[in-house]
C-alpha positions in Angstrom: -1.6 -11.0 17.0 -0.9 -9.6 13.6 -2.2 -6.1 13.0 -1.9 -3.5 10.3 -2.9 0.1 10.6 -3.1 2.0 7.4 -3.5 5.8 7.1 -3.0 8.7 4.8 -5.9 8.3 2.4 -8.3 11.0 1.4 -10.2 12.8 -1.4 -8.0 14.4 -4.0 -8.4 15.7 -7.5 -6.8 14.0 -10.6 -3.1 14.8 -10.8 -2.7 15.3 -7.0 -0.6 13.2 -4.6 -1.0 11.3 -1.4 1.4 9.4 0.9 0.0 6.3 2.6 1.5 4.8 5.7 1.1 1.3 7.2 2.4 0.2 10.6 2.6 -3.6 11.2 2.7 -5.3 14.5 2.6 -8.8 16.0 5.2 -10.3 13.6 8.8 -9.6 12.6 8.3 -7.0 10.0 11.8 -7.1 8.7 11.6 -10.8 7.9 9.0 -10.3 5.1 8.5 -8.9 1.7 5.8 -6.3 2.1 3.2 -5.1 -0.3 0.5 -2.6 -0.9 -2.8 -3.9 -2.2 -6.0 -2.1 -3.2 -9.6 -2.9 -3.8 -11.8 -0.8 -6.0 -15.6 -0.8 -5.6 -17.0 -4.0 -7.0 -13.6 -5.4 -7.8 -11.3 -7.9 -6.2 -8.3 -6.9 -4.2 -5.2 -6.4 -6.4 -1.5 -6.1 -5.9 -0.1 -2.6 -6.2 3.6 -2.7 -5.2 6.1 -4.9 -3.4 9.3 -4.1 -1.6 11.5 -7.1 -0.6 12.8 -7.5 2.9 16.3 -6.7 1.6 15.0 -3.3 0.4 16.9 -4.0 -2.8 14.1 -5.3 -5.0 11.0 -3.3 -5.7 8.2 -4.3 -8.0 5.2 -2.3 -9.3 2.1 -3.3 -11.1 2.0 -1.8 -14.6 -0.8 0.5 -13.8 1.2 2.4 -11.2 4.7 2.3 -12.6 6.3 5.8 -12.7 3.7 7.3 -10.4 3.9 5.4 -7.1 6.9 4.7 -4.9 7.0 2.1 -2.2 9.4 2.3 0.7 9.8 0.8 4.2 11.6 1.4 7.5 12.2 -2.0 9.2 13.2 -0.3 12.5 9.8 1.4 12.6 7.8 -1.5 11.2 6.4 1.0 8.7 5.6 0.8 5.0 4.8 3.8 2.8 3.3 4.4 -0.6 3.9 7.7 -2.2 1.3 8.2 -4.9 1.7 10.9 -7.5 -0.4 11.9 -10.4 -3.4 10.1 -9.0 -6.2 9.2 -11.4 -9.8 8.3 -10.9 -9.0 4.7 -11.6 -6.8 4.7 -8.5 -9.8 5.1 -6.3 -10.2 2.3 -3.7 -9.3 1.1 -0.3 -5.5 0.5 0.1 -4.2 -2.2 2.4 -0.7 -3.5 3.4 0.3 -7.0 4.1 3.1 -9.4 3.5 3.5 -10.2 -0.2 3.5 -14.0 -0.2 0.5 -15.7 1.4 -0.8 -12.6 3.1 -1.7 -12.8 6.8 -5.5 -13.5 7.1 -5.9 -10.5 9.5 -6.0 -7.5 7.1 -6.3 -4.0 8.5 -9.2 -1.7 7.8 -7.3 0.0 5.0 -7.3 3.6 4.0 -9.7 5.0 1.5 -8.3 6.9 -1.5 -10.8 8.7 -3.7 -9.7 10.6 -6.8 -12.4 12.8 -8.3 -12.8 16.2 -9.8 
């Protein structure tokens, strides 16, 4: 069955960095465009960044452009999100999944809290 395991979150101060990791299993990772999503308290889940299966096309939501970098290793079924200059509005639970019609089985996510 499809499974995602996200890690790397934590409590940081504004301006600090974190690197999130996600390992996918139960599907052919290299065959899909992959994304990071996040859900802030009281809000709906939103798209953060996408990396195409070809690794050539990368897209970021406007609120993270210039601060976050998405990458992947298809041999390791792993997706990363380097997050720099974190701000309080980046607080939330971060998840990974395939971009288009995400699998219904989401992982537990990893909590990112940005607070002074």
